[in-house]
MDTraj code that builds the backbone (N, CA, C; nanometers):
import mdtraj as md
import numpy as np

residues = "MET ARG GLU ALA ASP ILE LEU ALA MET THR TYR TYR ASP ARG VAL THR VAL TYR ARG PRO VAL LYS SER GLN LEU SER ASN GLY GLU THR VAL PHE LYS LYS ARG ASP GLU GLY GLN LYS VAL TYR GLU ASP ILE PRO CYS ALA LEU SER THR HIS THR GLY GLY GLU ILE ASN ARG GLU MET PRO THR ALA SER ILE PRO THR GLN TYR SER LEU PHE VAL ARG PRO GLU VAL GLU ILE GLU PRO ASN ASP TYR LEU GLU ILE THR CYS ARG GLY LYS VAL THR ARG ALA VAL ALA GLY ASN ALA GLU ARG GLN PRO SER HIS ASN GLN VAL PRO LEU VAL LEU ASP LYS GLU ARG VAL".split()
xyz = np.array([
    [9.0313, 7.8748, 7.8399],
    [9.1014, 7.9071, 8.0148],
    [9.1518, 8.0731, 7.8863],
    [9.0929, 8.1594, 7.9837],
    [9.1466, 8.3260, 7.9636],
    [9.2762, 8.3705, 7.9498],
    [9.3261, 8.4855, 7.9501],
    [9.4502, 8.5406, 7.9256],
    [9.4587, 8.5445, 8.1368],
    [9.3352, 8.5832, 8.1700],
    [9.3771, 8.5869, 8.3294],
    [9.4094, 8.4817, 8.4038],
    [9.3366, 8.3690, 8.3538],
    [9.3622, 8.2482, 8.4313],
    [9.5323, 8.1942, 8.3834],
    [9.5712, 8.2213, 8.2445],
    [9.7007, 8.1320, 8.2164],
    [9.8220, 8.2394, 8.3330],
    [9.7801, 8.3958, 8.2856],
    [9.8794, 8.4964, 8.4403],
    [9.8450, 8.3925, 8.5357],
    [9.7520, 8.4162, 8.5742],
    [9.7389, 8.3658, 8.7692],
    [9.8032, 8.2110, 8.7531],
    [9.8369, 8.1461, 8.6760],
    [9.8879, 8.0061, 8.7210],
    [10.0319, 8.1008, 8.7581],
    [10.0906, 8.2242, 8.7031],
    [10.2172, 8.2448, 8.7584],
    [10.2367, 8.2916, 8.8745],
    [10.1198, 8.2897, 8.9677],
    [10.0870, 8.3601, 9.1174],
    [10.1150, 8.2992, 9.2186],
    [10.2781, 8.3121, 9.2812],
    [10.2869, 8.1871, 9.3491],
    [10.3400, 8.2923, 9.5005],
    [10.2854, 8.4068, 9.5350],
    [10.2908, 8.4803, 9.6827],
    [10.1054, 8.4864, 9.6936],
    [10.0698, 8.5522, 9.8327],
    [9.9828, 8.5599, 9.8861],
    [9.9256, 8.6955, 9.9990],
    [9.8443, 8.7647, 9.9162],
    [9.8619, 8.8485, 9.9888],
    [9.6528, 8.8342, 10.0773],
    [9.6752, 8.9438, 10.1957],
    [9.6179, 8.9742, 10.2450],
    [9.5628, 9.1817, 10.2832],
    [9.4227, 9.1846, 10.2454],
    [9.4369, 9.2946, 10.1985],
    [9.3185, 9.3454, 10.3487],
    [9.3745, 9.4375, 10.3421],
    [9.3092, 9.5486, 10.5053],
    [9.2464, 9.6924, 10.4531],
    [9.1269, 9.7487, 10.4427],
    [9.1250, 9.8276, 10.3848],
    [9.0593, 9.9668, 10.5045],
    [9.1305, 10.0568, 10.4867],
    [9.1052, 10.1730, 10.6204],
    [8.9206, 10.1953, 10.6193],
    [8.8915, 10.1980, 10.7544],
    [8.7429, 10.1940, 10.8192],
    [8.7519, 10.3427, 10.9022],
    [8.6289, 10.4220, 10.8873],
    [8.5692, 10.4342, 11.0019],
    [8.4670, 10.3831, 11.0974],
    [8.4952, 10.4064, 11.2526],
    [8.4265, 10.3298, 11.3345],
    [8.3797, 10.4182, 11.4843],
    [8.2786, 10.3640, 11.4958],
    [8.2350, 10.4605, 11.6152],
    [8.2198, 10.3550, 11.7500],
    [8.3005, 10.4327, 11.8365],
    [8.3201, 10.3515, 11.9723],
    [8.2021, 10.3895, 12.0545],
    [8.1662, 10.2645, 12.2173],
    [8.0443, 10.2910, 12.2347],
    [8.0221, 10.4228, 12.2923],
    [8.1128, 10.5026, 12.3378],
    [8.0769, 10.6591, 12.3894],
    [8.0392, 10.7550, 12.2698],
    [8.0462, 10.7008, 12.1777],
    [7.9614, 10.8169, 12.0279],
    [8.1314, 10.8930, 11.9853],
    [8.2285, 10.8451, 11.9911],
    [8.3732, 10.8795, 11.9512],
    [8.3723, 10.8022, 11.8278],
    [8.4574, 10.8638, 11.7260],
    [8.4511, 10.8447, 11.5376],
    [8.6071, 10.7851, 11.5566],
    [8.6634, 10.7098, 11.5360],
    [8.8016, 10.6343, 11.5300],
    [8.8396, 10.6046, 11.3968],
    [8.9633, 10.6424, 11.3433],
    [8.9684, 10.5800, 11.1928],
    [9.0690, 10.4661, 11.2210],
    [9.0497, 10.3329, 11.1645],
    [9.0975, 10.2097, 11.1749],
    [9.1515, 10.1801, 11.0343],
    [9.3104, 10.1759, 11.0340],
    [9.3830, 10.1830, 10.9491],
    [9.5066, 10.0223, 10.9523],
    [9.5804, 10.0357, 10.8432],
    [9.6866, 9.9104, 10.8716],
    [9.6033, 9.7561, 10.8610],
    [9.6669, 9.7242, 10.9569],
    [9.6026, 9.5982, 10.9790],
    [9.4802, 9.5793, 11.0795],
    [9.4532, 9.7237, 11.1223],
    [9.3368, 9.7277, 11.2371],
    [9.1964, 9.7356, 11.1851],
    [9.2588, 9.7772, 11.0130],
    [9.0764, 9.8411, 10.9042],
    [9.0267, 9.7064, 10.9215],
    [8.9465, 9.6985, 10.8016],
    [8.8684, 9.6028, 10.7608],
    [8.8808, 9.5030, 10.6640],
    [8.8715, 9.3452, 10.7246],
    [8.9704, 9.2483, 10.6121],
    [8.9086, 9.2314, 10.5430],
    [8.9444, 9.2795, 10.3752],
    [8.8644, 9.2579, 10.2764],
    [8.8787, 9.1414, 10.1848],
    [9.0838, 9.0920, 10.2284],
    [9.0907, 8.9533, 10.1102],
    [9.1526, 8.8893, 10.1715],
    [9.2146, 8.7570, 10.2073],
    [9.2937, 8.6985, 10.2943],
    [9.3460, 8.5950, 10.2296],
    [9.4726, 8.5704, 10.1819],
    [9.5607, 8.4717, 10.1502],
    [9.5343, 8.4968, 9.9680],
    [9.5121, 8.5766, 9.9122],
    [9.4267, 8.5417, 9.7825],
    [9.5982, 8.5208, 9.6660],
    [9.5915, 8.4906, 9.5770],
    [9.7241, 8.4173, 9.5263],
    [9.7449, 8.6030, 9.4111],
    [9.8753, 8.6511, 9.4517],
    [9.9281, 8.7308, 9.3866],
    [10.0687, 8.7216, 9.3728],
    [10.1521, 8.8185, 9.2323],
    [10.2586, 8.7724, 9.2407],
    [10.3222, 8.9199, 9.3206],
    [10.4544, 8.9200, 9.3593],
    [10.5006, 9.0729, 9.4096],
    [10.6713, 9.0610, 9.3060],
    [10.6334, 9.2178, 9.2644],
    [10.7597, 9.2347, 9.1779],
    [10.7631, 9.3339, 9.1778],
    [10.9397, 9.3186, 9.1588],
    [11.0050, 9.4815, 9.1895],
    [11.0790, 9.5592, 9.0363],
    [11.0097, 9.6296, 8.9497],
    [11.0812, 9.7537, 8.8389],
    [11.2137, 9.8113, 8.8483],
    [11.2710, 9.8372, 9.0103],
    [11.4200, 9.8678, 8.9764],
    [11.4367, 9.7149, 9.0357],
    [11.5932, 9.7686, 8.9869],
    [11.6525, 9.6720, 9.0959],
    [11.7514, 9.7508, 9.2640],
    [11.7214, 9.8833, 9.2489],
    [11.7147, 9.9343, 9.3669],
    [11.8600, 10.0100, 9.2742],
    [11.8423, 10.1741, 9.2368],
    [11.9164, 10.2511, 9.2717],
    [11.9531, 10.3160, 9.3690],
    [12.0912, 10.4107, 9.3846],
    [12.1142, 10.4737, 9.4669],
    [12.0914, 10.6032, 9.5106],
    [12.0365, 10.6215, 9.6049],
    [11.9771, 10.7919, 9.6038],
    [12.0823, 10.8347, 9.6762],
    [12.1231, 10.9648, 9.6269],
    [12.2353, 11.0116, 9.6734],
    [12.1870, 11.2019, 9.7333],
    [12.0471, 11.1785, 9.7337],
    [11.9816, 11.3345, 9.7903],
    [12.0114, 11.3384, 9.9286],
    [12.0132, 11.2498, 10.0209],
    [12.0486, 11.2562, 10.1434],
    [12.1734, 11.1796, 10.1553],
    [12.1901, 11.2799, 10.3532],
    [12.3233, 11.2525, 10.4028],
    [12.4146, 11.1317, 10.3786],
    [12.3193, 11.0290, 10.3831],
    [12.3783, 10.8701, 10.3436],
    [12.2945, 10.7883, 10.2706],
    [12.3505, 10.7693, 10.1461],
    [12.2690, 10.6885, 10.0866],
    [12.1955, 10.6017, 10.0712],
    [12.0798, 10.5627, 10.0283],
    [11.9780, 10.4539, 10.0499],
    [11.9218, 10.3820, 9.8959],
    [11.8940, 10.2747, 9.8630],
    [11.8580, 10.1993, 9.8493],
    [11.7230, 10.1673, 9.7231],
    [11.6279, 10.2970, 9.7347],
    [11.4856, 10.2659, 9.7546],
    [11.4425, 10.1992, 9.6076],
    [11.3795, 10.0275, 9.6309],
    [11.3159, 9.9832, 9.5021],
    [11.2033, 9.9957, 9.5146],
    [11.0983, 10.0160, 9.4001],
    [10.9488, 9.9934, 9.3502],
    [10.9254, 9.8840, 9.3255],
    [10.8295, 9.8338, 9.4120],
    [10.7282, 9.7078, 9.4127],
    [10.6255, 9.7679, 9.3648],
    [10.5879, 9.6402, 9.2865],
    [10.4132, 9.6536, 9.2405],
    [10.3365, 9.5275, 9.2566],
    [10.2757, 9.4958, 9.3081],
    [10.1404, 9.4013, 9.2656],
    [10.0623, 9.3074, 9.1771],
    [10.0008, 9.2490, 9.1589],
    [9.9585, 9.1451, 9.0614],
    [9.8776, 9.0822, 9.0803],
    [9.7661, 9.0903, 9.0466],
    [9.6154, 9.0044, 9.0784],
    [9.5639, 8.9864, 8.9702],
    [9.4317, 8.9016, 9.0111],
    [9.3652, 8.8961, 8.8948],
    [9.2839, 8.9705, 8.8775],
    [9.1894, 9.0415, 8.7850],
    [9.0910, 9.1613, 8.7467],
    [9.0298, 9.1794, 8.8618],
    [8.9835, 9.1155, 8.8989],
    [8.8319, 9.1014, 8.9839],
    [8.8988, 9.1234, 9.1179],
    [9.0274, 9.1109, 9.1654],
    [9.0594, 9.1625, 9.3067],
    [9.0306, 9.3147, 9.2997],
    [9.0339, 9.3621, 9.3767],
    [8.9466, 9.5092, 9.3939],
    [9.0796, 9.5870, 9.5063],
    [9.1370, 9.6030, 9.4647],
    [9.2544, 9.6773, 9.5504],
    [9.2678, 9.8362, 9.5893],
    [9.2400, 9.9063, 9.6540],
    [9.1944, 10.0577, 9.6023],
    [9.3246, 10.0884, 9.7178],
    [9.3513, 10.2535, 9.6216],
    [9.4672, 10.2966, 9.6697],
    [9.4205, 10.2897, 9.8423],
    [9.5517, 10.3039, 9.9065],
    [9.5667, 10.3422, 10.0718],
    [9.4835, 10.1815, 10.1436],
    [9.4626, 10.0836, 10.0696],
    [9.4795, 9.9056, 10.0903],
    [9.6173, 9.9675, 10.2179],
    [9.6103, 9.8095, 10.3510],
    [9.7418, 9.7777, 10.3455],
    [9.7147, 9.6588, 10.3590],
    [9.8366, 9.6188, 10.2699],
    [9.8910, 9.4404, 10.2229],
    [9.9404, 9.3855, 10.3388],
    [9.9468, 9.2346, 10.3836],
    [10.0331, 9.1811, 10.4226],
    [10.1128, 9.0963, 10.2909],
    [10.2417, 9.0759, 10.2136],
    [10.2416, 8.9900, 10.1302],
    [10.3304, 8.8904, 10.1644],
    [10.3158, 8.7823, 10.1354],
    [10.4324, 8.6511, 10.1828],
    [10.4405, 8.6041, 10.0573],
    [10.5616, 8.6005, 10.0406],
    [10.6523, 8.6068, 9.9448],
    [10.7861, 8.4701, 9.9438],
    [10.7451, 8.4246, 9.9172],
    [10.8891, 8.2988, 9.9833],
    [10.9680, 8.2503, 10.1056],
    [10.8315, 8.2913, 10.1854],
    [10.8128, 8.2653, 10.3652],
    [10.8304, 8.3752, 10.4609],
    [10.8838, 8.5237, 10.3025],
    [10.8825, 8.6210, 10.4259],
    [10.7654, 8.7287, 10.3880],
    [10.7551, 8.8073, 10.5164],
    [10.6027, 8.8964, 10.4813],
    [10.6328, 9.0293, 10.4762],
    [10.5927, 9.0677, 10.3662],
    [10.6173, 9.2182, 10.3153],
    [10.4888, 9.3119, 10.3356],
    [10.5302, 9.3755, 10.4405],
    [10.4120, 9.5023, 10.4012],
    [10.3662, 9.6243, 10.3611],
    [10.2967, 9.6485, 10.2682],
    [10.3000, 9.7544, 10.2212],
    [10.1826, 9.8549, 10.2345],
    [10.1657, 9.9523, 10.1509],
    [10.0300, 10.0872, 10.1333],
    [10.0063, 10.0669, 9.9426],
    [9.8514, 10.0003, 9.9462],
    [9.8725, 10.0166, 9.7597],
    [9.8497, 10.1731, 9.7407],
    [9.9335, 10.1771, 9.6223],
    [9.8394, 10.2820, 9.4960],
    [9.7420, 10.2695, 9.4329],
    [9.7141, 10.3450, 9.3205],
    [9.6093, 10.3494, 9.2390],
    [9.6602, 10.2266, 9.1597],
    [9.5586, 10.1510, 9.1607],
    [9.5816, 10.0203, 9.0451],
    [9.5949, 10.0576, 8.8880],
    [9.6999, 10.0140, 8.7959],
    [9.6391, 9.9708, 8.6517],
    [9.5854, 9.8709, 8.6410],
    [9.5024, 9.9061, 8.5813],
    [9.3323, 9.7959, 8.5408],
    [9.3571, 9.7023, 8.4287],
    [9.3785, 9.6350, 8.3727],
    [9.4126, 9.5444, 8.2833],
    [9.2370, 9.4284, 8.2414],
    [9.2203, 9.3699, 8.1600],
    [9.2147, 9.2663, 8.1278],
    [9.2088, 9.1377, 8.1679],
    [9.3346, 9.1802, 8.1682],
    [9.4474, 9.0420, 8.1980],
    [9.5141, 8.9712, 8.3527],
    [9.4706, 9.1270, 8.4089],
    [9.5350, 9.1483, 8.5730],
    [9.5412, 9.2884, 8.6562],
    [9.5297, 9.3282, 8.7491],
    [9.5760, 9.3999, 8.7920],
    [9.6841, 9.4396, 8.8515],
    [9.7550, 9.5552, 8.8003],
    [9.9333, 9.5991, 8.8536],
    [9.9242, 9.7375, 9.0023],
    [9.9564, 9.6917, 9.0458],
    [9.9115, 9.7631, 9.2077],
    [10.0477, 9.8019, 9.2540],
    [10.0793, 9.9694, 9.2662],
    [10.2200, 10.0072, 9.2981],
    [10.2216, 9.9957, 9.4171],
    [10.3398, 9.9507, 9.5165],
    [10.3008, 9.9845, 9.6674],
    [10.4758, 10.0621, 9.6868],
    [10.3989, 10.1691, 9.8302],
    [10.5143, 10.2072, 9.8798],
    [10.4944, 10.0856, 10.0643],
    [10.6576, 10.0712, 10.0317],
    [10.6463, 9.9689, 10.1198],
    [10.6806, 10.0100, 10.2687],
    [10.6080, 9.9207, 10.3753],
    [10.5669, 9.9965, 10.5067],
    [10.7026, 9.9175, 10.5909],
    [10.6921, 9.7889, 10.6092],
    [10.7905, 9.6920, 10.6878],
    [10.8603, 9.6394, 10.5195],
    [10.9461, 9.6050, 10.4698],
    [10.9814, 9.5107, 10.4150],
    [11.0597, 9.3811, 10.5162],
    [10.9858, 9.2647, 10.4602],
    [11.0914, 9.1119, 10.4656],
    [11.1244, 9.1041, 10.5810],
    [10.9670, 9.1011, 10.6629],
    [10.9807, 9.0647, 10.8080],
    [11.0215, 8.9116, 10.8883],
])
top = md.Topology()
chain = top.add_chain()
for i, resn in enumerate(residues, 1):
    res = top.add_residue(resn, chain, resSeq=i)
    for name in ("N", "CA", "C"):
        top.add_atom(name, md.element.get_by_symbol(name[0]), res)
traj = md.Trajectory(xyz[None], top)
């Protein structure tokens, strides 16, 4: 058993990945499809949603906010590209996010996320 296989046994969450695409309408107009209108490249892939921080208070704005940084862990063969739109199911809740540039390791890929809508 490889290290990637052992680590993947801890992936209890699921992710569906959509990739932005250009498409041409019947009238010749080109449109850019993004978010969940893009091309579905993976569906229901095992993953692990994790947070780097527990949320640090941001006092730069008039009202305090607590941004939390998220990462997604997937097997090394799962190619998630920057700007892919992700729908992650974690413990029955859906988190929607946009992928950043993945850090690729032999055992896993770690994808930083920018949240779109948290825990719908």
